[in-house]
A tleap script that builds the chain and sets N, CA, C and O, in Angstrom:
source leaprc.protein.ff14SB
mol = sequence {
  NMET ALA LEU PHE LYS ARG ARG THR VAL GLY
  ARG PRO GLY GLU TRP PHE TYR CYS LEU LYS
  HIE ALA THR VAL GLU GLU GLY PRO GLN CYS
  ARG ALA ALA ASP ARG PHE GLY PRO TYR ALA
  THR ARG GLU GLU ALA THR HIE ALA MET GLU
  THR ALA ARG GLU ARG ASN LEU GLU TRP GLU
  THR ASP PRO ARG TRP HIE ASP LYS GLY ARG
  GLY ASP GLU GLN ASN ASP GLY CGLY
}
set mol.1.N position { -81.540 -89.630 -82.693 }
set mol.1.CA position { -81.135 -88.327 -83.187 }
set mol.1.C position { -79.738 -88.456 -83.810 }
set mol.1.O position { -78.868 -89.140 -83.272 }
set mol.2.N position { -79.556 -87.837 -84.867 }
set mol.2.CA position { -78.220 -87.893 -85.550 }
set mol.2.C position { -77.272 -86.954 -84.909 }
set mol.2.O position { -77.646 -85.844 -84.529 }
set mol.3.N position { -76.111 -87.351 -84.786 }
set mol.3.CA position { -75.005 -86.505 -84.194 }
set mol.3.C position { -74.667 -85.390 -85.074 }
set mol.3.O position { -74.514 -84.259 -84.612 }
set mol.4.N position { -74.533 -85.668 -86.405 }
set mol.4.CA position { -74.267 -84.650 -87.380 }
set mol.4.C position { -75.382 -84.515 -88.329 }
set mol.4.O position { -75.833 -85.500 -88.914 }
set mol.5.N position { -75.849 -83.310 -88.502 }
set mol.5.CA position { -76.993 -83.016 -89.511 }
set mol.5.C position { -76.338 -82.952 -90.918 }
set mol.5.O position { -75.358 -82.236 -91.128 }
set mol.6.N position { -76.896 -83.704 -91.845 }
set mol.6.CA position { -76.480 -83.689 -93.201 }
set mol.6.C position { -77.046 -82.422 -93.894 }
set mol.6.O position { -78.254 -82.184 -93.888 }
set mol.7.N position { -76.190 -81.667 -94.455 }
set mol.7.CA position { -76.637 -80.464 -95.291 }
set mol.7.C position { -77.132 -80.909 -96.573 }
set mol.7.O position { -76.417 -81.644 -97.254 }
set mol.8.N position { -78.309 -80.540 -96.993 }
set mol.8.CA position { -78.772 -80.916 -98.260 }
set mol.8.C position { -78.851 -79.616 -99.211 }
set mol.8.O position { -79.072 -79.722 -100.417 }
set mol.9.N position { -78.666 -78.477 -98.614 }
set mol.9.CA position { -78.728 -77.145 -99.305 }
set mol.9.C position { -77.354 -76.482 -99.205 }
set mol.9.O position { -76.803 -76.349 -98.112 }
set mol.10.N position { -76.841 -76.095 -100.272 }
set mol.10.CA position { -75.532 -75.434 -100.183 }
set mol.10.C position { -75.561 -73.983 -99.708 }
set mol.10.O position { -76.639 -73.392 -99.656 }
set mol.11.N position { -74.509 -73.432 -99.386 }
set mol.11.CA position { -74.436 -72.023 -98.891 }
set mol.11.C position { -73.997 -71.263 -100.157 }
set mol.11.O position { -73.243 -71.739 -101.005 }
set mol.12.N position { -74.527 -70.070 -100.200 }
set mol.12.CA position { -74.146 -69.177 -101.418 }
set mol.12.C position { -72.672 -68.833 -101.148 }
set mol.12.O position { -72.278 -68.548 -100.018 }
set mol.13.N position { -71.885 -68.870 -102.212 }
set mol.13.CA position { -70.449 -68.431 -102.102 }
set mol.13.C position { -69.575 -69.651 -101.882 }
set mol.13.O position { -68.356 -69.504 -101.972 }
set mol.14.N position { -70.087 -70.843 -101.602 }
set mol.14.CA position { -69.230 -71.986 -101.500 }
set mol.14.C position { -69.302 -72.763 -102.909 }
set mol.14.O position { -70.387 -73.065 -103.406 }
set mol.15.N position { -68.173 -73.039 -103.465 }
set mol.15.CA position { -68.162 -73.642 -104.733 }
set mol.15.C position { -67.440 -75.017 -104.700 }
set mol.15.O position { -66.459 -75.175 -103.972 }
set mol.16.N position { -67.878 -75.924 -105.417 }
set mol.16.CA position { -67.397 -77.315 -105.416 }
set mol.16.C position { -67.208 -77.805 -106.879 }
set mol.16.O position { -67.886 -77.354 -107.801 }
set mol.17.N position { -66.280 -78.723 -107.036 }
set mol.17.CA position { -66.114 -79.316 -108.284 }
set mol.17.C position { -66.673 -80.798 -108.189 }
set mol.17.O position { -66.193 -81.549 -107.340 }
set mol.18.N position { -67.577 -81.194 -108.955 }
set mol.18.CA position { -68.168 -82.459 -108.892 }
set mol.18.C position { -67.436 -83.427 -109.872 }
set mol.18.O position { -67.508 -83.291 -111.093 }
set mol.19.N position { -66.742 -84.394 -109.266 }
set mol.19.CA position { -66.038 -85.435 -110.057 }
set mol.19.C position { -66.940 -86.243 -110.878 }
set mol.19.O position { -66.564 -86.573 -112.003 }
set mol.20.N position { -68.117 -86.609 -110.429 }
set mol.20.CA position { -68.983 -87.451 -111.129 }
set mol.20.C position { -69.543 -86.790 -112.400 }
set mol.20.O position { -69.662 -87.425 -113.447 }
set mol.21.N position { -69.860 -85.578 -112.285 }
set mol.21.CA position { -70.454 -84.844 -113.469 }
set mol.21.C position { -69.517 -83.883 -114.178 }
set mol.21.O position { -69.867 -83.267 -115.185 }
set mol.22.N position { -68.249 -83.766 -113.594 }
set mol.22.CA position { -67.323 -82.828 -114.145 }
set mol.22.C position { -67.851 -81.444 -114.347 }
set mol.22.O position { -67.729 -80.848 -115.417 }
set mol.23.N position { -68.452 -80.938 -113.270 }
set mol.23.CA position { -69.016 -79.592 -113.362 }
set mol.23.C position { -68.666 -78.907 -112.007 }
set mol.23.O position { -68.230 -79.502 -111.021 }
set mol.24.N position { -68.915 -77.590 -112.098 }
set mol.24.CA position { -68.693 -76.723 -110.975 }
set mol.24.C position { -70.097 -76.433 -110.430 }
set mol.24.O position { -70.984 -76.119 -111.224 }
set mol.25.N position { -70.343 -76.521 -109.115 }
set mol.25.CA position { -71.575 -76.289 -108.426 }
set mol.25.C position { -71.453 -75.301 -107.305 }
set mol.25.O position { -70.423 -75.238 -106.634 }
set mol.26.N position { -72.472 -74.544 -107.100 }
set mol.26.CA position { -72.472 -73.638 -105.948 }
set mol.26.C position { -73.246 -74.395 -104.887 }
set mol.26.O position { -74.377 -74.836 -105.093 }
set mol.27.N position { -72.563 -74.532 -103.697 }
set mol.27.CA position { -73.128 -75.320 -102.680 }
set mol.27.C position { -73.016 -76.747 -102.934 }
set mol.27.O position { -73.014 -77.151 -104.096 }
set mol.28.N position { -72.918 -77.587 -101.901 }
set mol.28.CA position { -72.843 -78.997 -102.174 }
set mol.28.C position { -74.152 -79.580 -102.740 }
set mol.28.O position { -75.166 -79.640 -102.045 }
set mol.29.N position { -74.111 -80.010 -104.021 }
set mol.29.CA position { -75.287 -80.645 -104.695 }
set mol.29.C position { -75.182 -82.100 -104.838 }
set mol.29.O position { -76.178 -82.823 -104.822 }
set mol.30.N position { -73.883 -82.574 -104.992 }
set mol.30.CA position { -73.611 -84.037 -105.071 }
set mol.30.C position { -72.996 -84.491 -103.745 }
set mol.30.O position { -72.608 -83.674 -102.910 }
set mol.31.N position { -72.917 -85.819 -103.572 }
set mol.31.CA position { -72.456 -86.329 -102.374 }
set mol.31.C position { -70.959 -86.002 -102.149 }
set mol.31.O position { -70.214 -85.829 -103.114 }
set mol.32.N position { -70.505 -85.917 -100.821 }
set mol.32.CA position { -69.178 -85.471 -100.589 }
set mol.32.C position { -68.059 -86.328 -101.246 }
set mol.32.O position { -67.012 -85.799 -101.618 }
set mol.33.N position { -68.295 -87.653 -101.381 }
set mol.33.CA position { -67.296 -88.522 -102.036 }
set mol.33.C position { -67.157 -88.289 -103.476 }
set mol.33.O position { -66.239 -88.850 -104.075 }
set mol.34.N position { -67.994 -87.499 -104.109 }
set mol.34.CA position { -67.897 -87.147 -105.520 }
set mol.34.C position { -67.497 -85.717 -105.802 }
set mol.34.O position { -67.657 -85.249 -106.929 }
set mol.35.N position { -66.995 -85.028 -104.838 }
set mol.35.CA position { -66.628 -83.643 -105.126 }
set mol.35.C position { -65.356 -83.168 -104.423 }
set mol.35.O position { -64.908 -83.758 -103.440 }
set mol.36.N position { -64.811 -82.120 -104.938 }
set mol.36.CA position { -63.680 -81.395 -104.272 }
set mol.36.C position { -64.244 -80.033 -103.802 }
set mol.36.O position { -65.113 -79.445 -104.446 }
set mol.37.N position { -63.751 -79.590 -102.731 }
set mol.37.CA position { -64.131 -78.257 -102.282 }
set mol.37.C position { -64.449 -78.287 -100.772 }
set mol.37.O position { -64.370 -79.336 -100.134 }
set mol.38.N position { -64.798 -77.149 -100.231 }
set mol.38.CA position { -65.340 -75.977 -100.889 }
set mol.38.C position { -64.159 -75.097 -101.398 }
set mol.38.O position { -63.049 -75.138 -100.866 }
set mol.39.N position { -64.439 -74.355 -102.383 }
set mol.39.CA position { -63.563 -73.297 -102.872 }
set mol.39.C position { -64.169 -71.905 -102.688 }
set mol.39.O position { -65.393 -71.777 -102.655 }
set mol.40.N position { -63.344 -70.856 -102.568 }
set mol.40.CA position { -63.866 -69.565 -102.327 }
set mol.40.C position { -64.534 -68.951 -103.539 }
set mol.40.O position { -65.447 -68.138 -103.390 }
set mol.41.N position { -64.090 -69.328 -104.768 }
set mol.41.CA position { -64.590 -68.723 -105.937 }
set mol.41.C position { -64.927 -69.836 -106.959 }
set mol.41.O position { -64.436 -70.962 -106.877 }
set mol.42.N position { -65.758 -69.471 -107.889 }
set mol.42.CA position { -66.087 -70.331 -109.034 }
set mol.42.C position { -64.766 -70.607 -109.788 }
set mol.42.O position { -64.520 -71.757 -110.154 }
set mol.43.N position { -63.985 -69.684 -110.012 }
set mol.43.CA position { -62.771 -69.918 -110.814 }
set mol.43.C position { -61.803 -70.946 -110.226 }
set mol.43.O position { -61.208 -71.745 -110.950 }
set mol.44.N position { -61.644 -70.905 -108.764 }
set mol.44.CA position { -60.862 -71.825 -108.101 }
set mol.44.C position { -61.437 -73.241 -108.329 }
set mol.44.O position { -60.674 -74.181 -108.553 }
set mol.45.N position { -62.748 -73.396 -108.273 }
set mol.45.CA position { -63.390 -74.674 -108.382 }
set mol.45.C position { -63.257 -75.175 -109.850 }
set mol.45.O position { -63.156 -76.380 -110.083 }
set mol.46.N position { -63.259 -74.255 -110.818 }
set mol.46.CA position { -63.108 -74.649 -112.285 }
set mol.46.C position { -61.746 -75.254 -112.445 }
set mol.46.O position { -61.612 -76.136 -113.293 }
set mol.47.N position { -60.750 -74.888 -111.743 }
set mol.47.CA position { -59.389 -75.369 -111.818 }
set mol.47.C position { -59.080 -76.507 -110.807 }
set mol.47.O position { -57.905 -76.824 -110.621 }
set mol.48.N position { -60.093 -77.137 -110.143 }
set mol.48.CA position { -59.827 -78.074 -109.166 }
set mol.48.C position { -58.983 -79.264 -109.636 }
set mol.48.O position { -58.071 -79.676 -108.919 }
set mol.49.N position { -59.250 -79.806 -110.776 }
set mol.49.CA position { -58.489 -80.975 -111.271 }
set mol.49.C position { -56.996 -80.586 -111.509 }
set mol.49.O position { -56.066 -81.343 -111.232 }
set mol.50.N position { -56.851 -79.364 -112.037 }
set mol.50.CA position { -55.414 -78.917 -112.351 }
set mol.50.C position { -54.647 -78.741 -111.006 }
set mol.50.O position { -53.466 -79.063 -110.881 }
set mol.51.N position { -55.432 -78.187 -109.974 }
set mol.51.CA position { -54.785 -78.051 -108.690 }
set mol.51.C position { -54.440 -79.386 -108.001 }
set mol.51.O position { -53.397 -79.555 -107.369 }
set mol.52.N position { -55.336 -80.266 -108.160 }
set mol.52.CA position { -55.091 -81.662 -107.698 }
set mol.52.C position { -53.890 -82.277 -108.210 }
set mol.52.O position { -53.076 -82.841 -107.478 }
set mol.53.N position { -53.760 -82.162 -109.599 }
set mol.53.CA position { -52.663 -82.720 -110.313 }
set mol.53.C position { -51.268 -82.136 -109.793 }
set mol.53.O position { -50.317 -82.862 -109.502 }
set mol.54.N position { -51.256 -80.794 -109.711 }
set mol.54.CA position { -50.142 -80.070 -109.136 }
set mol.54.C position { -49.807 -80.484 -107.771 }
set mol.54.O position { -48.634 -80.676 -107.450 }
set mol.55.N position { -50.809 -80.635 -106.930 }
set mol.55.CA position { -50.467 -81.104 -105.462 }
set mol.55.C position { -49.983 -82.503 -105.486 }
set mol.55.O position { -49.044 -82.833 -104.762 }
set mol.56.N position { -50.588 -83.371 -106.301 }
set mol.56.CA position { -50.080 -84.779 -106.379 }
set mol.56.C position { -48.670 -84.853 -106.859 }
set mol.56.O position { -47.901 -85.669 -106.351 }
set mol.57.N position { -48.278 -84.028 -107.830 }
set mol.57.CA position { -46.958 -84.032 -108.250 }
set mol.57.C position { -45.922 -83.582 -107.103 }
set mol.57.O position { -44.869 -84.188 -106.901 }
set mol.58.N position { -46.314 -82.507 -106.410 }
set mol.58.CA position { -45.553 -82.055 -105.324 }
set mol.58.C position { -45.368 -83.126 -104.284 }
set mol.58.O position { -44.273 -83.311 -103.754 }
set mol.59.N position { -46.426 -83.824 -103.994 }
set mol.59.CA position { -46.283 -84.867 -102.901 }
set mol.59.C position { -45.441 -86.070 -103.412 }
set mol.59.O position { -44.643 -86.645 -102.670 }
set mol.60.N position { -45.644 -86.424 -104.687 }
set mol.60.CA position { -44.837 -87.489 -105.196 }
set mol.60.C position { -43.346 -87.247 -105.311 }
set mol.60.O position { -42.554 -88.188 -105.350 }
set mol.61.N position { -42.972 -85.990 -105.366 }
set mol.61.CA position { -41.494 -85.626 -105.438 }
set mol.61.C position { -41.053 -85.060 -104.138 }
set mol.61.O position { -39.919 -84.585 -104.068 }
set mol.62.N position { -41.823 -85.063 -103.112 }
set mol.62.CA position { -41.416 -84.560 -101.835 }
set mol.62.C position { -40.523 -85.618 -101.092 }
set mol.62.O position { -41.011 -86.716 -100.825 }
set mol.63.N position { -39.257 -85.323 -100.760 }
set mol.63.CA position { -38.430 -86.348 -100.184 }
set mol.63.C position { -38.993 -86.818 -98.759 }
set mol.63.O position { -38.673 -87.909 -98.288 }
set mol.64.N position { -39.755 -86.028 -98.175 }
set mol.64.CA position { -40.251 -86.249 -96.760 }
set mol.64.C position { -41.227 -87.421 -96.907 }
set mol.64.O position { -41.486 -88.050 -95.881 }
set mol.65.N position { -41.782 -87.778 -98.023 }
set mol.65.CA position { -42.795 -88.896 -98.225 }
set mol.65.C position { -42.097 -90.032 -98.694 }
set mol.65.O position { -42.759 -91.058 -98.850 }
set mol.66.N position { -40.889 -90.048 -98.950 }
set mol.66.CA position { -40.192 -91.287 -99.442 }
set mol.66.C position { -38.950 -91.537 -98.502 }
set mol.66.O position { -37.943 -90.829 -98.491 }
set mol.67.N position { -39.165 -92.631 -97.727 }
set mol.67.CA position { -38.115 -93.062 -96.732 }
set mol.67.C position { -37.089 -93.946 -97.453 }
set mol.67.O position { -36.914 -95.113 -97.101 }
set mol.68.N position { -36.474 -93.435 -98.369 }
set mol.68.CA position { -35.530 -94.344 -99.108 }
set mol.68.C position { -34.389 -94.733 -98.263 }
set mol.68.O position { -33.868 -95.832 -98.454 }
set mol.69.N position { -33.935 -93.918 -97.320 }
set mol.69.CA position { -32.863 -94.233 -96.494 }
set mol.69.C position { -33.242 -95.396 -95.455 }
set mol.69.O position { -32.385 -96.186 -95.058 }
set mol.70.N position { -34.400 -95.445 -95.095 }
set mol.70.CA position { -34.815 -96.527 -94.115 }
set mol.70.C position { -34.756 -97.893 -94.770 }
set mol.70.O position { -34.224 -98.844 -94.197 }
set mol.71.N position { -35.296 -97.985 -95.952 }
set mol.71.CA position { -35.319 -99.220 -96.613 }
set mol.71.C position { -33.890 -99.758 -96.833 }
set mol.71.O position { -33.655 -100.954 -96.661 }
set mol.72.N position { -32.933 -98.885 -97.212 }
set mol.72.CA position { -31.567 -99.250 -97.448 }
set mol.72.C position { -30.939 -99.802 -96.195 }
set mol.72.O position { -30.222 -100.802 -96.247 }
set mol.73.N position { -31.192 -99.174 -95.080 }
set mol.73.CA position { -30.658 -99.661 -93.841 }
set mol.73.C position { -31.151 -101.027 -93.497 }
set mol.73.O position { -30.370 -101.868 -93.051 }
set mol.74.N position { -32.389 -101.274 -93.683 }
set mol.74.CA position { -32.998 -102.627 -93.336 }
set mol.74.C position { -32.431 -103.677 -94.171 }
set mol.74.O position { -32.183 -104.781 -93.687 }
set mol.75.N position { -32.187 -103.377 -95.513 }
set mol.75.CA position { -31.545 -104.414 -96.460 }
set mol.75.C position { -30.155 -104.624 -96.140 }
set mol.75.O position { -29.659 -105.701 -96.470 }
set mol.76.N position { -29.355 -103.649 -95.471 }
set mol.76.CA position { -27.967 -103.959 -95.061 }
set mol.76.C position { -27.804 -104.558 -93.748 }
set mol.76.O position { -26.679 -104.703 -93.268 }
set mol.77.N position { -28.962 -104.948 -93.080 }
set mol.77.CA position { -28.936 -105.703 -91.838 }
set mol.77.C position { -28.857 -104.759 -90.627 }
set mol.77.O position { -28.549 -105.180 -89.512 }
set mol.78.N position { -29.155 -103.422 -90.887 }
set mol.78.CA position { -29.005 -102.415 -89.894 }
set mol.78.C position { -30.175 -101.944 -89.270 }
set mol.78.O position { -30.105 -101.073 -88.403 }
savepdb mol mol.pdb
quit
């Protein structure tokens, strides 16, 4: 018996962005590795790639993710 049951039918009102097909779908239609979501609205899912780009930029420029001070200390023998 499976520990987790795989959902094959989506729930109405759950929206996903399929990376493989570059489309918005209601309920999960494609496999989880190929989609972003769930989103509350179709509009949010439509902008999934834009949202991902914005979040990536925020993370890339977040000083908490870059331990520049630690690398400098190690190079100085400290």
